[in-house]
VOBA-1610 file (N, C-alpha, C; in pm, whole numbers, padded with zeros to 5 digits, always signed):
BEGIN
Met+00533-03056+01180Met+00456-03039+01054Met+00470-03163+00966Arg+00364-03207+00911Arg+00366-03325+00826Arg+00447-03301+00701Gln+00505-03411+00650Gln+00588-03401+00527Gln+00505-03353+00411Ser+00379-03397+00401Ser+00295-03354+00289Ser+00265-03204+00299Thr+00245-03155+00419Thr+00222-03010+00439Thr+00346-02930+00400Leu+00462-02982+00438Leu+00587-02914+00402Leu+00603-02906+00252Arg+00567-03015+00183Arg+00579-03015+00036Arg+00489-02911-00025Val+00367-02895+00028Val+00276-02792-00023Val+00336-02654-00004Trp+00382-02626+00117Trp+00443-02493+00145Trp+00569-02472+00057Ser+00644-02576+00038Ser+00765-02565-00046Ser+00729-02533-00190Ala+00620-02596-00242Ala+00576-02568-00377Ala+00526-02425-00389Ile+00455-02377-00287Ile+00405-02238-00289Ile+00524-02142-00291His+00622-02169-00206His+00740-02078-00200His+00815-02081-00331Lys+00838-02196-00387Lys+00913-02206-00511Lys+00846-02134-00625Trp+00721-02161-00650Trp+00657-02105-00767Trp+00619-01961-00753Thr+00577-01916-00638Thr+00551-01772-00621Thr+00681-01697-00634Ser+00790-01746-00582Ser+00921-01678-00593Ser+00967-01675-00739Leu+00959-01788-00806Leu+01007-01792-00943Leu+00929-01698-01036Ile+00799-01694-01015Ile+00715-01610-01106Ile+00745-01461-01085Cys+00767-01420-00963Cys+00781-01275-00937Cys+00925-01231-00935Thr+01025-01320-00934Thr+01165-01284-00909Thr+01216-01179-01009Ala+01193-01200-01138Ala+01241-01103-01240Ala+01188-00966-01215Phe+01059-00957-01186Phe+00995-00826-01165Phe+01038-00764-01033Met+01056-00847-00928Met+01107-00793-00803Met+01250-00743-00816Leu+01333-00810-00894Leu+01464-00762-00919Leu+01461-00624-00993Met+01375-00614-01092Met+01361-00486-01159Met+01317-00375-01061Leu+01222-00405-00975Leu+01170-00306-00879Leu+01279-00270-00778Cys+01359-00368-00733Cys+01467-00338-00637Cys+01576-00254-00700Leu+01612-00289-00826Leu+01719-00216-00891Leu+01675-00073-00928Thr+01552-00055-00970Thr+01505+00084-00998Thr+01473+00158-00872Gly+01430+00085-00768Gly+01394+00150-00645Gly+01511+00205-00567Leu+01632+00140-00586Leu+01751+00181-00513Leu+01785+00328-00538Pro+01802+00372-00663Pro+01830+00517-00684Pro+01710+00604-00650Leu+01588+00550-00662Leu+01470+00634-00635Leu+01458+00665-00484Ile+01518+00584-00401Ile+01522+00614-00258Ile+01587+00748-00233Phe+01694+00774-00315Phe+01773+00898-00301Phe+01735+00995-00413His+01614+00995-00456His+01571+01079-00568His+01603+01227-00543Asp+01565+01278-00428Asp+01589+01422-00398Asp+01737+01451-00392Glu+01815+01366-00328Glu+01958+01390-00312Glu+02029+01385-00447Ile+01988+01294-00534Ile+02055+01280-00661Ile+02023+01403-00750Glu+01896+01443-00748Glu+01861+01564-00826Glu+01932+01687-00778Ala+01947+01701-00645Ala+02014+01816-00588Ala+02161+01813-00623Ala+02223+01697-00626Ala+02365+01687-00660Ala+02396+01724-00801Phe+02303+01697-00892Phe+02327+01725-01036Phe+02261+01856-01078Asp+02202+01930-00983Asp+02136+02056-01015Asp+02237+02170-01016Thr+02270+02215-01133Thr+02366+02324-01148Thr+02297+02461-01158Asp+02165+02463-01151Asp+02088+02587-01163Asp+02083+02658-01027His+02129+02781-01025His+02125+02861-00901His+02022+02975-00919Trp+01898+02931-00948Trp+01794+03030-00975Trp+01764+03114-00853Gln+01733+03241-00878Gln+01691+03334-00777Gln+01569+03405-00824Pro+01470+03436-00735Pro+01351+03511-00778Pro+01387+03650-00830Ala+01308+03699-00923Ala+01333+03830-00984Ala+01324+03941-00884Asn+01227+03932-00791Asn+01207+04035-00691Asn+01198+03972-00552Pro+01312+03934-00493Pro+01312+03862-00369Pro+01232+03926-00257Asp+01233+04058-00251Asp+01163+04130-00146Asp+01032+04189-00193Gly+00993+04162-00315Gly+00872+04219-00367Gly+00748+04140-00332Pro+00631+04189-00362Pro+00504+04121-00331Pro+00485+03999-00420Met+00408+03907-00371Met+00373+03785-00448Met+00257+03816-00540Leu+00266+03766-00660Leu+00154+03779-00753Leu+00038+03687-00707Ser-00082+03721-00740Ser-00201+03642-00700Ser-00198+03511-00772Leu-00271+03416-00714Leu-00279+03283-00779Leu-00358+03294-00911Asp-00456+03379-00915Asp-00529+03400-01039Asp-00437+03452-01151Arg-00346+03541-01113Arg-00257+03596-01214Arg-00156+03488-01256Met-00108+03408-01162Met-00017+03297-01198Met-00085+03197-01292Leu-00212+03173-01269Leu-00285+03080-01356Leu-00299+03137-01497Glu-00324+03267-01506Glu-00328+03332-01637Glu-00197+03317-01713Val-00087+03337-01640Val+00047+03328-01700Val+00073+03183-01752Ala+00037+03088-01667Ala+00057+02948-01703Ala-00024+02909-01827Leu-00149+02952-01834Leu-00232+02917-01947Leu-00186+02988-02075Ala-00136+03112-02057Ala-00085+03184-02174Ala+00041+03113-02228Asn+00110+03043-02139Asn+00227+02969-02181Asn+00191+02841-02257Arg+00066+02791-02239Arg+00017+02668-02303Arg-00119+02697-02367Pro-00126+02772-02476Pro-00254+02806-02535Pro-00335+02682-02571Gly-00466+02689-02541Gly-00553+02580-02576Gly-00563+02472-02470Glu-00480+02475-02367Glu-00482+02373-02262Glu-00560+02421-02141Val-00592+02329-02055Val-00668+02362-01933Val-00583+02326-01812Pro-00607+02395-01698Pro-00529+02365-01578Pro-00573+02237-01514Leu-00478+02158-01466Leu-00504+02033-01395Leu-00466+02041-01246Phe-00345+02089-01221Phe-00297+02101-01086Phe-00216+02229-01068Met-00214+02280-00944Met-00125+02387-00907Met-00062+02350-00773Ser+00070+02348-00766Ser+00141+02315-00644Ser+00244+02426-00613Phe+00304+02416-00494Phe+00387+02529-00448Phe+00514+02475-00384Asp+00628+02530-00425Asp+00757+02495-00363Asp+00755+02545-00216Thr+00817+02463-00134Thr+00821+02502+00009Thr+00937+02592+00044Asp+01041+02595-00038Asp+01162+02670-00003Asp+01192+02785-00093Arg+01102+02817-00186Arg+01122+02929-00279Arg+00990+02973-00335Pro+00977+03101-00373Pro+00846+03153-00424Pro+00816+03106-00567Val+00786+02978-00579Val+00764+02919-00712Val+00628+02847-00709Val+00554+02871-00817Val+00423+02803-00837Val+00443+02707-00953Asn+00399+02586-00936Asn+00409+02481-01043Asn+00268+02455-01094Val+00252+02463-01226Val+00121+02444-01286Val+00128+02328-01385Thr+00040+02233-01370Thr+00029+02120-01463Thr-00095+02145-01552Thr-00074+02139-01681Thr-00182+02159-01777Thr-00194+02038-01867Gly-00303+02035-01945Gly-00325+01925-02039Gly-00427+01966-02142Pro-00442+01889-02247Pro-00538+01921-02352Pro-00682+01910-02307Thr-00709+01822-02206Thr-00843+01805-02153Thr-00834+01785-02002Pro-00941+01806-01928Pro-00933+01792-01779Pro-00894+01653-01735Asp-00928+01549-01814Asp-00892+01411-01774Asp-00773+01356-01854Ala-00683+01444-01894Ala-00570+01404-01976Ala-00485+01301-01901Pro-00435+01197-01968Pro-00344+01101-01908Pro-00208+01166-01875Gly-00130+01096-01792Gly-00002+01150-01749Gly+00090+01185-01862Gly+00092+01106-01968Gly+00180+01133-02079Gly+00146+01258-02158Ala+00023+01306-02147Ala-00020+01429-02219Ala-00012+01553-02132Met+00027+01537-02005Met+00033+01653-01916Met+00163+01732-01939His+00155+01860-01910His+00273+01947-01920His+00292+02017-01786Phe+00414+02012-01732Phe+00446+02068-01602Phe+00541+02189-01624Ala+00508+02302-01566Ala+00592+02421-01577Ala+00592+02495-01444Ser+00706+02560-01414Ser+00721+02636-01290Ser+00736+02783-01323Phe+00682+02871-01234Phe+00685+03013-01255Phe+00725+03086-01127Asp+00799+03192-01146Asp+00838+03283-01037Asp+00718+03362-00992Arg+00683+03346-00864Arg+00563+03412-00816Arg+00588+03564-00790Thr+00714+03605-00794Thr+00741+03748-00775Thr+00740+03825-00908Ser+00739+03752-01020Ser+00744+03823-01150Ser+00655+03759-01255Gly+00622+03632-01240Gly+00548+03558-01340Gly+00640+03499-01448Asp+00767+03518-01434Asp+00864+03460-01532Asp+00869+03309-01518Arg+00907+03243-01627Arg+00924+03100-01624Arg+01050+03065-01549Val+01041+02962-01466Val+01157+02914-01389Val+01211+02790-01463Pro+01342+02789-01490Pro+01401+02673-01559Pro+01371+02546-01480Gly+01324+02445-01552Gly+01287+02319-01488Gly+01391+02211-01517His+01375+02101-01445His+01461+01989-01471His+01415+01916-01598Gln+01514+01878-01678Gln+01477+01798-01797Gln+01446+01657-01755Asp+01344+01597-01820Asp+01314+01459-01794Asp+01439+01373-01824Gly+01485+01299-01728Gly+01607+01224-01747Gly+01596+01084-01689Val+01709+01036-01635Val+01714+00899-01587Val+01619+00875-01475Met+01608+00969-01379Met+01526+00947-01260Met+01378+00936-01303Glu+01334+01018-01397Glu+01196+01008-01443Glu+01169+00878-01512Phe+01267+00831-01593Phe+01256+00703-01661Phe+01245+00592-01558Leu+01329+00594-01457Leu+01328+00488-01356Leu+01197+00488-01279Leu+01147+00606-01247Leu+01019+00614-01172Leu+00904+00556-01251Gln+00902+00587-01381Gln+00795+00534-01465Gln+00805+00384-01478Leu+00929+00335-01495Leu+00948+00190-01505Leu+00911+00122-01375His+00946+00184-01267His+00917+00127-01133His+00767+00130-01104Thr+00698+00229-01156Thr+00555+00244-01122Thr+00465+00159-01207Asp+00485+00159-01339Asp+00388+00088-01425Asp+00454+00029-01550Met+00586+00028-01560Met+00658-00025-01676Met+00610+00035-01806Phe+00567+00163-01799Phe+00523+00239-01916Phe+00394+00179-01977Leu+00315+00110-01894Leu+00193+00044-01944Leu+00068+00105-01883Gly+00081+00212-01801Gly-00037+00271-01741Gly-00096+00185-01633Leu-00229+00193-01620Leu-00300+00118-01517Leu-00280-00035-01529Pro-00285-00095-01649Pro-00257-00239-01657Pro-00119-00275-01602Gly-00020-00195-01626Gly+00112-00221-01573Gly+00116-00209-01422Met+00046-00112-01365Met+00039-00095-01223Met-00026-00216-01155Leu-00138-00258-01212Leu-00210-00372-01155Leu-00130-00501-01169Phe-00056-00517-01280Phe+00026-00634-01294Phe+00136-00637-01186Leu+00200-00525-01164Leu+00301-00516-01059Leu+00241-00539-00923Gly+00117-00493-00903Gly+00051-00522-00777Gly+00030-00671-00757Phe-00005-00743-00864Phe-00017-00888-00851Phe+00113-00956-00820Met+00224-00905-00882Met+00357-00956-00850Met+00390-00930-00704Gly+00343-00820-00650Gly+00361-00790-00510Gly+00289-00886-00420Leu+00173-00927-00462Leu+00097-01028-00383Leu+00168-01162-00386Leu+00225-01198-00501Leu+00305-01319-00507Leu+00425-01313-00415Leu+00486-01195-00406Leu+00599-01175-00316Leu+00555-01200-00173Ile+00442-01149-00132Ile+00393-01167+00004Ile+00371-01316+00031Ala+00314-01386-00069Ala+00293-01532-00052Ala+00430-01603-00040Ala+00531-01559-00114Ala+00664-01619-00103Ala+00726-01592+00033Ile+00701-01473+00086Ile+00754-01439+00218Ile+00691-01527+00327Val+00557-01531+00322Val+00484-01614+00426Val+00527-01759+00416Ser+00532-01813+00297Ser+00572-01956+00285Ser+00715-01977+00326Gly+00802-01878+00300Gly+00944-01890+00342Gly+00957-01891+00491Val+00875-01810+00561Val+00879-01808+00706Val+00827-01939+00762Val+00723-01995+00704Val+00669-02124+00748Val+00773-02233+00732Leu+00849-02231+00623Leu+00951-02337+00600Leu+01076-02317+00681Tyr+01102-02194+00727Tyr+01226-02164+00794Tyr+01236-02236+00931Ala+01126-02243+01005Ala+01133-02304+01140Ala+01169-02451+01136Pro+01106-02538+01055Pro+01148-02678+01048Pro+01285-02695+00988Phe+01325-02605+00895Phe+01457-02615+00833Phe+01566-02592+00937Met+01545-02497+01029Met+01648-02460+01126Met+01631-02532+01258Arg+01547-02636+01260Arg+01519-02704+01387Arg+01644-02763+01447Lys+01735-02817+01364Lys+01850-02883+01413Lys+01978-02799+01404Met+01963-02669+01373Met+02079-02579+01361Met+02051-02454+01440Glu+02154-02387+01481Glu+02145-02261+01553Glu+02112-02153+01452Phe+02042-02049+01504Phe+02005-01935+01417Phe+02138-01873+01361Gly+02136-01847+01230Gly+02247-01781+01169Gly+02360-01873+01123Thr+02338-02005+01133Thr+02437-02100+01091Thr+02470-02085+00941Leu+02599-02076+00909Leu+02643-02070+00770Leu+02741-02184+00744Arg+02700-02275+00662Arg+02787-02390+00636Arg+02879-02357+00519Val+02977-02268+00548Val+03063-02215+00441Val+03163-02318+00391Lys+03190-02421+00467Lys+03288-02524+00426Lys+03222-02639+00352Arg+03091-02635+00336Arg+03023-02739+00259Arg+03016-02698+00115Ser+02929-02761+00044Ser+02915-02733-00101Ser+02870-02586-00125Arg+02896-02536-00245Arg+02854-02402-00279Arg+02705-02383-00262Arg+02630-02485-00305Arg+02483-02473-00296Arg+02434-02463-00151Leu+02490-02546-00065Leu+02452-02540+00079Leu+02491-02405+00138Lys+02609-02355+00101Lys+02651-02224+00152Lys+02554-02118+00111Trp+02515-02115-00017Trp+02421-02013-00063Trp+02280-02034-00012Leu+02244-02159+00018Leu+02119-02181+00081Leu+02110-02122+00221Asp+02219-02131+00295Asp+02222-02071+00428Asp+02222-01919+00420Tyr+02296-01865+00325Tyr+02290-01720+00307Tyr+02150-01671+00270His+02091-01743+00176His+01953-01712+00134His+01856-01713+00250Asn+01863-01814+00331Asn+01771-01828+00443Asn+01794-01718+00553Leu+01922-01697+00581Leu+01956-01599+00687Leu+01920-01458+00642Leu+01961-01415+00522Leu+01928-01281+00475Leu+01778-01266+00454Gly+01710-01372+00410Gly+01565-01364+00394Gly+01494-01341+00522Ile+01531-01412+00629Ile+01461-01398+00755Ile+01497-01265+00824Val+01616-01213+00796Val+01657-01083+00854Val+01573-00967+00791Thr+01544-00981+00663Thr+01473-00871+00593Thr+01324-00894+00585Val+01274-01001+00648Val+01131-01038+00626Val+01035-00927+00663Ala+01059-00862+00778Ala+00963-00755+00821Ala+00969-00639+00725Trp+01091-00594+00691Trp+01102-00480+00597Trp+01043-00511+00461Leu+01076-00628+00412Leu+01028-00667+00277Leu+00875-00680+00275Thr+00818-00728+00385Thr+00673-00734+00394Thr+00613-00595+00389Val+00668-00500+00464Val+00618-00363+00464Val+00630-00300+00327Val+00747-00315+00267Val+00768-00255+00134Val+00679-00322+00026Gly+00662-00453+00039Gly+00577-00523-00055Gly+00432-00480-00042Leu+00384-00470+00082Leu+00240-00433+00099Leu+00220-00289+00057Thr+00308-00196+00090Thr+00290-00059+00052Thr+00298-00044-00102Gly+00384-00131-00163Gly+00392-00128-00307Gly+00265-00169-00372Val+00201-00275-00315Val+00072-00322-00367Val-00033-00209-00356Val-00032-00142-00240Val-00130-00032-00218Val-00106+00079-00323Asn+00019+00111-00346Asn+00048+00217-00446Asn+00001+00185-00587Thr-00001+00057-00622Thr-00047+00020-00754Thr-00200+00036-00769Leu-00269+00052-00656Leu-00416+00071-00658Leu-00456+00214-00652Ala-00363+00308-00682Ala-00392+00450-00670Ala-00513+00494-00751Thr-00516+00447-00877Thr-00626+00490-00965Thr-00762+00437-00917Pro-00775+00307-00889Pro-00904+00259-00834Pro-00943+00326-00700Ile-00844+00356-00618Ile-00874+00421-00490Ile-00928+00561-00510Leu-00866+00636-00602Leu-00916+00770-00630Leu-01052+00769-00699Asp-01076+00671-00785Asp-01208+00659-00847Asp-01314+00625-00744Thr-01281+00540-00650Thr-01375+00504-00543Thr-01408+00626-00460Trp-01307+00705-00426Trp-01327+00828-00347Trp-01423+00921-00419Lys-01402+00941-00548Lys-01485+01032-00624Lys-01629+00981-00634Asn-01645+00851-00664Asn-01776+00794-00692Asn-01856+00766-00566Gln-01790+00754-00452Gln-01864+00724-00329Gln-01863+00842-00232Ser-01747+00881-00188Ser-01738+00988-00086Ser-01786+01122-00136Leu-01772+01148-00265Leu-01811+01282-00316Leu-01937+01275-00404Ala-02007+01159-00400Ala-02121+01141-00489Ala-02232+01244-00457Asp-02255+01272-00327Asp-02360+01367-00294Asp-02332+01508-00342Leu-02206+01544-00358Leu-02171+01679-00403Leu-02194+01696-00552Thr-02199+01588-00625Thr-02218+01599-00774Thr-02359+01565-00819Ala-02445+01531-00726Ala-02582+01487-00763Ala-02661+01601-00828Asp-02634+01725-00792Asp-02712+01838-00845Asp-02654+01893-00974Tyr-02551+01828-01028Tyr-02485+01883-01144Tyr-02507+01797-01271Gln-02608+01711-01268Gln-02631+01624-01381Gln-02653+01708-01508Gly-02579+01669-01612Gly-02593+01742-01739Gly-02505+01866-01750Thr-02439+01902-01643Thr-02354+02020-01643Thr-02212+01980-01686Thr-02153+02060-01772Thr-02018+02030-01820Thr-01910+02086-01724Val-01791+02036-01743Val-01680+02087-01662Val-01656+02231-01704Pro-01643+02323-01611Pro-01624+02464-01649Pro-01491+02486-01720Thr-01490+02580-01814Thr-01366+02620-01879Thr-01292+02716-01788Pro-01164+02742-01817Pro-01092+02839-01732Pro-01160+02972-01726Ala-01223+03018-01837Ala-01292+03146-01839Ala-01418+03146-01749Glu-01473+03028-01724Glu-01593+03018-01641Glu-01564+02995-01495Met-01440+02977-01459Met-01406+02947-01323Met-01402+03073-01233Ala-01444+03056-01108Ala-01441+03162-01011Ala-01294+03184-00965Ser-01273+03289-00886Ser-01142+03325-00839Ser-01075+03213-00762Leu-00955+03175-00806Leu-00879+03072-00733Leu-00827+03125-00599Asp-00792+03250-00594Asp-00748+03309-00467Asp-00857+03302-00361Ala-00980+03331-00401Ala-01090+03327-00307Ala-01114+03186-00261Ala-01104+03087-00352Ala-01126+02948-00313Ala-01020+02903-00215Val-00895+02935-00235Val-00790+02896-00145Val-00805+02967-00012Ala-00847+03092-00012Ala-00866+03165+00115Ala-00975+03098+00198Gln-01081+03053+00133Gln-01190+02986+00209Gln-01141+02853+00267Ala-01062+02781+00193Ala-01010+02654+00241Ala-00915+02673+00361Glu-00832+02775+00354Glu-00740+02802+00464Glu-00811+02853+00587Glu-00922+02920+00565Glu-01005+02968+00679Glu-01075+02848+00746Ala-01115+02750+00667Ala-01185+02633+00722Ala-01087+02539+00798Ala-00959+02545+00763Ala-00860+02456+00830Ala-00737+02542+00863Pro-00745+02628+00966Pro-00634+02717+00995Pro-00510+02648+01053Asp-00528+02522+01095Asp-00412+02448+01151Asp-00344+02363+01046Arg-00377+02382+00922Arg-00313+02302+00814Arg-00253+02395+00710Thr-00172+02334+00624Thr-00092+02411+00529Thr-00131+02373+00385Leu-00144+02474+00301Leu-00179+02450+00161Leu-00071+02368+00093Gln-00114+02264+00021Gln-00019+02176-00050Gln-00038+02187-00203Phe-00158+02167-00252Phe-00180+02183-00395Phe-00332+02201-00421Val-00359+02242-00546Val-00497+02261-00589Val-00522+02169-00710Ala-00632+02098-00706Ala-00673+02016-00820Ala-00792+02083-00885Phe-00785+02099-01016Phe-00888+02170-01089Phe-01002+02075-01129Pro-01119+02128-01165Pro-01231+02044-01199Pro-01203+01947-01312Gly-01257+01826-01304Gly-01248+01728-01411Gly-01139+01626-01400Gly-01042+01648-01311Gly-00930+01555-01296Gly-00960+01449-01192Gly-00865+01359-01173Gly-00877+01246-01081Gly-00885+01285-00936Trp-00832+01404-00904Trp-00825+01445-00765Trp-00937+01544-00725Ser-01033+01564-00810Ser-01144+01654-00778Ser-01271+01599-00843Thr-01380+01672-00826Thr-01502+01638-00901Thr-01496+01717-01034Asp-01600+01698-01115Asp-01603+01771-01242Asp-01645+01917-01223Phe-01679+01956-01098Phe-01742+02088-01076Phe-01679+02170-00964His-01575+02116-00901His-01516+02185-00784His-01365+02204-00794Tyr-01320+02313-00736Tyr-01179+02318-00700Tyr-01163+02224-00578Ala-01058+02147-00577Ala-01020+02074-00459Ala-00891+02130-00407Val-00903+02200-00294Val-00787+02267-00234Val-00735+02176-00121Phe-00619+02115-00143Phe-00567+02015-00052Phe-00472+02079+00051Leu-00498+02046+00176Leu-00416+02098+00287Leu-00360+01979+00363His-00242+01993+00417His-00181+01883+00491His-00144+01927+00633Gly-00119+01825+00718Gly-00080+01852+00854Gly+00060+01905+00865Asn+00104+01934+00985Asn+00234+01994+01004Asn+00332+01910+01088Thr+00305+01780+01095Thr+00398+01688+01156Thr+00456+01593+01052Pro+00568+01523+01085Pro+00627+01437+00979Pro+00529+01334+00922Val+00439+01285+01006Val+00341+01185+00954Val+00222+01253+00890Thr+00159+01352+00954Thr+00040+01416+00900Thr+00068+01499+00779Ser+00194+01534+00758Ser+00228+01609+00637Ser+00201+01531+00509His+00187+01397+00520His+00155+01315+00406His+00008+01289+00391Ile-00074+01333+00486Ile-00216+01310+00483Ile-00284+01441+00445Val-00351+01441+00331Val-00412+01564+00281Val-00563+01560+00303Thr-00619+01679+00323Thr-00763+01695+00342Thr-00811+01796+00238Pro-00909+01761+00156Pro-00956+01853+00053Pro-01068+01943+00100Ala-01055+02069+00068Ala-01169+02161+00080Ala-01223+02182-00058Leu-01352+02162-00078Leu-01412+02168-00207Leu-01490+02298-00223Val-01462+02367-00332Val-01525+02495-00359Val-01584+02491-00500Asn-01708+02534-00516Asn-01776+02538-00644Asn-01690+02618-00742Ala-01647+02557-00849Ala-01557+02624-00940Ala-01624+02729-01024Arg-01754+02727-01035Arg-01827+02828-01115Arg-01866+02948-01031Thr-01919+02921-00911Thr-01973+03028-00826Thr-01878+03075-00720Gly-01777+02991-00688Gly-01687+03026-00576Gly-01743+02998-00441Glu-01858+02927-00436Glu-01923+02899-00307Glu-01854+02778-00240Phe-01821+02796-00112Phe-01757+02692-00036Phe-01852+02576-00018Ala-01807+02452-00047Ala-01891+02336-00040Ala-01868+02260+00090Thr-01747+02214+00109Thr-01722+02133+00230Thr-01574+02110+00250Leu-01539+02075+00372Leu-01404+02027+00410Leu-01421+01887+00458Arg-01362+01791+00391Arg-01386+01650+00420Arg-01255+01575+00445Glu-01252+01502+00554Glu-01139+01410+00576Glu-01143+01301+00467Met-01026+01261+00425Met-01016+01153+00332Met-01057+01022+00404Pro-01124+00929+00334Pro-01155+00800+00394Pro-01028+00721+00421Trp-01042+00613+00495Trp-00925+00538+00542Trp-00841+00485+00426Tyr-00905+00448+00315Tyr-00827+00392+00207Tyr-00742+00499+00137Asn-00791+00621+00134Asn-00705+00728+00078Asn-00589+00761+00172Lys-00615+00759+00302Lys-00509+00782+00397Lys-00405+00673+00389Thr-00448+00547+00369Thr-00355+00439+00354Thr-00268+00458+00232Leu-00329+00503+00124Leu-00252+00532-00001Leu-00153+00646+00026Ala-00197+00750+00094Ala-00109+00866+00121Ala+00012+00828+00203Leu-00006+00738+00298Leu+00103+00699+00385Leu+00193+00592+00321Ser+00139+00515+00226Ser+00213+00407+00166Ser+00328+00453+00079Gly+00309+00560+00007Gly+00415+00610-00082Gly+00542+00648-00007Pro+00535+00737+00090Pro+00657+00772+00165Pro+00718+00653+00238Leu+00634+00565+00296Leu+00688+00453+00368Leu+00757+00354+00271His+00703+00345+00148His+00761+00255+00052His+00905+00294+00019Phe+00934+00428+00013Phe+01063+00477-00024Phe+01144+00529+00096Gly+01095+00510+00217Gly+01169+00552+00337Gly+01180+00699+00353Asp+01072+00773+00324Asp+01076+00919+00330Asp+01035+00979+00463Tyr+01027+00900+00569Tyr+00981+00952+00696Tyr+01092+01000+00786Gly+01214+00945+00772Gly+01319+00968+00869Gly+01442+01035+00817Gly+01431+01104+00704Gly+01545+01173+00652Gly+01648+01078+00592Leu+01770+01125+00575Leu+01878+01049+00512Leu+01911+00920+00584Pro+01918+00916+00720Pro+01950+00790+00788Pro+01854+00676+00754Leu+01722+00709+00749Leu+01629+00603+00714Leu+01641+00560+00571Lys+01674+00657+00481Lys+01694+00621+00342Lys+01811+00530+00323Ile+01917+00554+00398Ile+02036+00469+00393Ile+01999+00326+00439Leu+01923+00317+00546Leu+01879+00187+00595Leu+01797+00116+00488Trp+01705+00190+00426Trp+01623+00135+00320Trp+01709+00079+00205Ala+01811+00154+00171Ala+01902+00117+00062Ala+01978-00012+00097Val+02026-00023+00219Val+02098-00142+00261Val+02004-00264+00255Leu+01885-00249+00304Leu+01790-00361+00301Leu+01751-00394+00157Asp+01745-00293+00072Asp+01717-00317-00068Asp+01828-00402-00132Val+01954-00369-00103Val+02067-00448-00160Val+02062-00591-00108Ile+02032-00609+00023Ile+02024-00742+00078Ile+01913-00823+00008Thr+01803-00756-00021Thr+01694-00824-00090Thr+01732-00866-00230Ile+01812-00786-00297Ile+01862-00825-00431Ile+01945-00952-00417Val+02027-00962-00314Val+02107-01084-00291Val+02016-01202-00266Val+01911-01182-00186Val+01817-01291-00157Val+01749-01339-00289Leu+01708-01247-00371Leu+01641-01284-00497Leu+01740-01360-00588Ile+01857-01308-00605Ile+01954-01372-00696Ile+01993-01510-00642Ser+02016-01518-00511Ser+02055-01649-00452Ser+01942-01748-00464Gly+01819-01704-00451Gly+01707-01797-00467Gly+01699-01851-00610Leu+01721-01764-00709Leu+01726-01810-00847Leu+01842-01906-00871Tyr+01959-01877-00810Tyr+02073-01963-00826Tyr+02044-02102-00766Leu+01982-02106-00648Leu+01950-02234-00581Leu+01859-02320-00668Trp+01763-02256-00731Trp+01669-02327-00817Trp+01743-02389-00937Leu+01828-02307-01001Leu+01902-02351-01115Leu+02001-02462-01078Ala+02070-02445-00963Ala+02166-02545-00921Ala+02101-02675-00885Arg+01980-02670-00837Arg+01909-02795-00801Arg+01862-02866-00927Arg+01830-02789-01033Arg+01777-02854-01155Arg+01890-02921-01235Gln+02012-02867-01225Gln+02122-02922-01309Gln+02151-03068-01278Pro+02170-03107-01149Pro+02194-03250-01120Pro+02076-03339-01163Ala+01954-03285-01145Ala+01836-03363-01186Ala+01833-03381-01337Ala+01873-03273-01410Ala+01873-03282-01557Ala+01979-03383-01603Arg+02098-03377-01538Arg+02207-03471-01576Arg+02162-03614-01547Ala+02097-03634-01428Ala+02053-03767-01395Ala+01947-03819-01492Ala+01857-03732-01534Ala+01756-03767-01631Ala+01819-03804-01764Gly+01925-03729-01799Gly+01992-03754-01928Gly+02061-03888-01931Thr+02126-03927-01821Thr+02196-04056-01820Thr+02099-04173-01808Ala+01977-04145-01762Ala+01882-04254-01747Ala+01813-04292-01877Val+01832-04209-01982Val+01764-04229-02110Val+01852-04323-02194Pro+01804-04436-02243Pro+01883-04524-02330Pro+01923-04448-02457Pro+02040-04478-02510Pro+02088-04407-02631Pro+01994-04414-02746Gln+01930-04532-02763Gln+01847-04551-02881Gln+01717-04470-02873Ala+01680-04422-02753Ala+01557-04347-02737Ala+01559-04215-02809Gly+01677-04162-02833Gly+01686-04032-02897Gly+01684-04044-03048Gly+01690-04163-03106Gly+01693-04173-03252Gly+01557-04172-03312Ala+01553-04168-03445Ala+01427-04168-03515Ala+01374-04310-03518Ser+01245-04320-03506Ser+01183-04454-03508Ser+01149-04494-03652
//
């Protein structure tokens, strides 16, 4: 490779790394505990809640919706989800159907009695998740972090390009620990960087995809579901009193996809449905397909079944990116591996910053001694 080409790749690697390093460090540090989000919450959960009537019948979904709305007068339903290991229904409400995340209210209810189930207080994990997702800036924050992710990918690619000529005269894994501190850390930086390159590329790309969640959902609504909303021009989003039976809507969805399992319901007007339909989301029953949801759409006013539609490829990519980003596919062993690689990445980022600073100091001292004493005085 020509020297001029190497200089170009070196400049790309240096500046893309420097620009994104602070944000990548923040994402790595916040992402480390988030990998073990479920385990941490379980460890600090002192609530031993039990259903009021363990052997009793389940209340209908319509009844549970009434209870949830009575708990939040004046609000409208946004989502309904279901715990997998206990008879609990979770209902998210908001002041309007398109309420932002900060205005939403989440509450859990015992499906055997309708009683409120004690929930987790928003704490450190919720703070870290919000910081990791959008830095409390909403969509602009998500898109900014997505751009930082693209810079990370550019830094990875340029680093790989530079690694081959750098190691041409040395064996793989060489660590010059008896040389200067800077050379020692340069070798650590290069070795750890090349070891984690595949993982960091996957995590970086999935992170970029996750930042595009809002545009992806908007595209799905405006393109894939456009034909379902064409006949509703001028029609407003139905109020809870105007909505058809939720139980009937879910029953139709489960009948249309008997090989899938109910995951959650999105109510009309939100980002996961149209303005006029219940979106009943069902997922597969394997470790991979459990993350891919398929919506059955039911007219929220009349209760008429509309369609069962596979999500387009970009929605499936988004659905798979989240679990892959946090290592949620292989249980605790995969999470531990993700955590180890995350720590190594932190070392790579810090060592890269150190190498840049260490290289600037001799240059700064040389520049300082080259300046004549009189140059610093007033003219």
